[in-house]
Backbone as JSON, one array per atom type, in Angstrom:
{
  "sequence": "MFHFLMRLRDYLSHTGETSQNFADRIGVTRQTVWFWLVGKRYPSSTTMAKIVAVTNGQVTPNDFFTAPIKQGQSKPPINPNG",
  "N": [[0.85, -1.18, -0.02], [0.49, 2.22, -0.74], [2.16, 5.13, 0.64], [0.57, 7.51, 0.7], [-1.95, 6.51, 0.9], [-2.08, 5.51, 3.42], [-1.79, 7.5, 5.37], [-4.12, 9.22, 5.95], [-5.89, 7.25, 6.52], [-4.57, 6.07, 8.73], [-4.65, 8.18, 10.46], [-7.48, 8.41, 10.95], [-7.97, 5.94, 12.03], [-6.32, 6.0, 14.31], [-7.47, 8.09, 15.75], [-9.99, 7.18, 16.06], [-12.02, 8.2, 14.63], [-14.79, 8.28, 12.45], [-15.18, 7.83, 8.83], [-17.42, 9.24, 7.96], [-17.87, 11.19, 9.99], [-15.47, 12.65, 9.79], [-15.73, 13.53, 7.18], [-17.98, 15.16, 7.43], [-16.91, 17.19, 9.09], [-15.1, 18.51, 7.41], [-16.62, 19.25, 5.31], [-17.29, 17.61, 3.03], [-18.47, 14.72, 1.24], [-18.98, 11.38, 2.51], [-18.34, 9.49, 0.67], [-16.45, 10.84, -0.93], [-14.31, 11.03, 0.85], [-13.8, 8.27, 0.96], [-12.91, 7.87, -1.66], [-10.44, 9.22, -1.49], [-9.16, 7.64, 0.35], [-8.77, 5.18, -1.01], [-7.24, 6.04, -3.1], [-8.29, 6.99, -5.49], [-9.02, 9.58, -5.98], [-7.94, 12.99, -5.21], [-7.69, 15.47, -2.68], [-8.84, 18.82, -3.22], [-6.99, 21.97, -3.28], [-8.17, 23.77, -1.53], [-9.73, 22.14, 0.13], [-7.7, 20.54, 1.09], [-6.38, 22.31, 2.77], [-8.29, 22.5, 4.77], [-8.19, 19.87, 5.7], [-5.6, 19.74, 6.81], [-5.91, 21.6, 8.81], [-8.01, 20.57, 10.49], [-6.88, 18.25, 11.34], [-4.8, 19.09, 12.82], [-2.35, 19.4, 11.54], [-1.46, 16.82, 11.35], [-2.08, 15.29, 9.07], [-0.95, 15.98, 5.97], [-0.48, 17.75, 2.78], [1.68, 16.37, 1.52], [1.33, 13.81, 2.38], [-0.65, 12.85, 0.81], [0.37, 13.05, -1.77], [2.86, 11.92, -2.05], [4.86, 9.78, -3.77], [5.32, 6.24, -4.03], [8.43, 4.73, -3.07], [10.56, 2.98, -5.04], [12.38, -0.13, -4.91], [15.8, 0.31, -4.65], [15.74, 2.92, -5.48], [16.49, 6.31, -4.84], [14.83, 8.43, -4.07], [11.36, 9.48, -4.2], [9.76, 9.37, -7.43], [9.06, 12.32, -9.41], [6.14, 13.66, -10.51], [5.39, 15.85, -12.8], [2.9, 16.59, -13.82], [1.07, 16.12, -11.9]],
  "CA": [[0.0, 0.0, 0.0], [1.27, 3.44, -0.89], [2.18, 6.03, 1.78], [-0.55, 8.48, 0.85], [-3.19, 5.8, 1.32], [-2.04, 5.13, 4.79], [-1.79, 8.6, 6.37], [-5.4, 9.56, 6.39], [-6.46, 6.01, 7.14], [-3.91, 5.96, 10.04], [-5.25, 9.26, 11.37], [-8.82, 8.02, 11.33], [-7.85, 4.72, 12.88], [-5.72, 6.42, 15.58], [-8.39, 8.95, 16.51], [-11.3, 6.51, 16.15], [-13.05, 8.98, 13.93], [-15.37, 7.64, 11.24], [-15.05, 8.6, 7.62], [-18.55, 10.16, 7.86], [-17.68, 12.33, 10.85], [-14.42, 13.41, 9.19], [-16.29, 14.24, 5.99], [-18.84, 16.28, 7.91], [-16.09, 18.27, 9.65], [-14.43, 19.25, 6.35], [-17.63, 19.7, 4.29], [-17.36, 16.78, 1.89], [-19.22, 13.52, 1.44], [-18.24, 10.21, 2.98], [-17.83, 8.9, -0.57], [-15.22, 11.59, -1.29], [-13.23, 10.52, 1.77], [-13.47, 6.9, 0.55], [-12.05, 7.97, -2.87], [-9.08, 9.58, -1.09], [-8.54, 6.53, 1.05], [-8.37, 4.2, -1.96], [-6.33, 6.58, -4.09], [-8.94, 7.27, -6.79], [-9.06, 11.06, -6.08], [-7.11, 13.77, -4.3], [-8.37, 16.68, -2.25], [-8.51, 20.17, -3.83], [-6.12, 22.75, -2.38], [-9.0, 24.36, -0.45], [-10.07, 21.0, 1.0], [-6.48, 20.08, 1.75], [-6.11, 23.25, 3.86], [-9.21, 22.1, 5.83], [-7.74, 18.64, 6.3], [-4.46, 20.09, 7.65], [-6.43, 22.31, 10.02], [-8.76, 19.72, 11.41], [-5.98, 17.22, 11.89], [-3.68, 19.78, 13.52], [-1.08, 19.13, 10.79], [-1.01, 15.37, 11.29], [-2.19, 14.88, 7.7], [-0.48, 17.08, 5.13], [-0.5, 17.45, 1.32], [2.69, 15.39, 1.15], [0.78, 12.46, 2.67], [-1.48, 12.4, -0.35], [1.07, 13.13, -3.1], [4.2, 11.29, -2.07], [4.89, 8.53, -4.56], [6.03, 5.13, -3.36], [9.76, 4.55, -3.46], [10.84, 1.6, -5.55], [13.66, -0.64, -4.46], [16.98, 0.83, -5.4], [15.55, 4.34, -5.86], [16.88, 7.15, -3.71], [13.76, 9.27, -3.72], [10.22, 9.2, -5.02], [9.74, 10.07, -8.67], [8.26, 13.51, -9.39], [5.22, 13.71, -11.68], [5.06, 17.31, -12.96], [1.52, 16.74, -14.21], [0.23, 15.81, -10.79]],
  "C": [[0.9, 1.25, -0.02], [1.14, 4.32, 0.39], [1.0, 6.89, 1.86], [-1.87, 7.77, 1.17], [-3.21, 5.5, 2.79], [-2.22, 6.35, 5.73], [-3.19, 8.98, 6.82], [-6.12, 8.4, 7.05], [-5.87, 5.87, 8.54], [-4.52, 6.98, 11.01], [-6.63, 8.86, 11.86], [-8.81, 6.84, 12.28], [-7.31, 5.15, 14.29], [-6.7, 7.24, 16.47], [-9.74, 8.27, 16.77], [-12.44, 7.22, 15.45], [-13.54, 8.23, 12.68], [-15.15, 8.51, 10.03], [-16.22, 9.61, 7.51], [-18.34, 11.37, 8.7], [-16.56, 13.25, 10.3], [-14.95, 14.21, 7.99], [-17.13, 15.38, 6.43], [-18.0, 17.45, 8.44], [-15.43, 19.12, 8.59], [-15.33, 19.66, 5.22], [-17.6, 18.92, 2.96], [-18.22, 15.52, 2.16], [-18.33, 12.38, 1.93], [-17.58, 9.5, 1.73], [-16.57, 9.56, -1.09], [-14.04, 11.13, -0.44], [-12.78, 9.13, 1.34], [-12.57, 6.99, -0.7], [-10.63, 8.34, -2.49], [-8.42, 8.36, -0.48], [-8.07, 5.41, 0.06], [-7.53, 4.72, -3.1], [-6.96, 6.9, -5.43], [-9.08, 8.79, -7.02], [-8.18, 11.69, -5.07], [-7.9, 14.98, -3.89], [-7.96, 17.91, -3.04], [-7.57, 20.91, -2.86], [-6.94, 23.35, -1.22], [-9.38, 23.29, 0.56], [-8.85, 20.56, 1.77], [-6.15, 21.01, 2.91], [-7.08, 22.92, 5.07], [-8.71, 20.83, 6.55], [-6.54, 18.92, 7.24], [-4.93, 20.71, 8.92], [-7.15, 21.41, 10.96], [-7.93, 18.56, 12.0], [-4.8, 17.74, 12.62], [-2.32, 19.44, 12.85], [-0.65, 17.67, 10.81], [-1.18, 14.75, 9.95], [-1.86, 16.11, 6.86], [-0.58, 16.75, 3.65], [0.52, 16.39, 0.92], [2.22, 14.01, 1.43], [-0.12, 11.96, 1.6], [-0.71, 12.28, -1.63], [2.45, 12.52, -3.11], [4.09, 9.93, -2.73], [5.63, 7.46, -3.78], [7.47, 5.06, -3.88], [10.01, 3.1, -3.84], [12.21, 1.18, -4.99], [14.79, -0.17, -5.28], [16.86, 2.3, -5.76], [15.78, 5.2, -4.67], [15.75, 8.06, -3.23], [12.57, 9.05, -4.59], [10.29, 9.96, -6.36], [8.81, 11.29, -8.62], [7.39, 13.48, -10.7], [4.8, 15.18, -11.82], [3.62, 17.58, -13.36], [0.57, 16.45, -13.09], [-0.39, 14.5, -10.83]]
}
């Protein structure tokens, strides 16, 4: 599993917060949070700011956009197209 899939999931697990409650706090649907958790979508910059705020910085943009490191690779590849 990729790093960005784990961070929000880890936060929710650690805090015991449901996806629905988290979605309500940041103004999105539970389905939207699910899309993030499975890597099908990414939060907008406005929503990402809300995520950082409600998690007190425990979940950051890097947690969504950090690519996995392949064996033998020194750092994640950069995708300029997002």
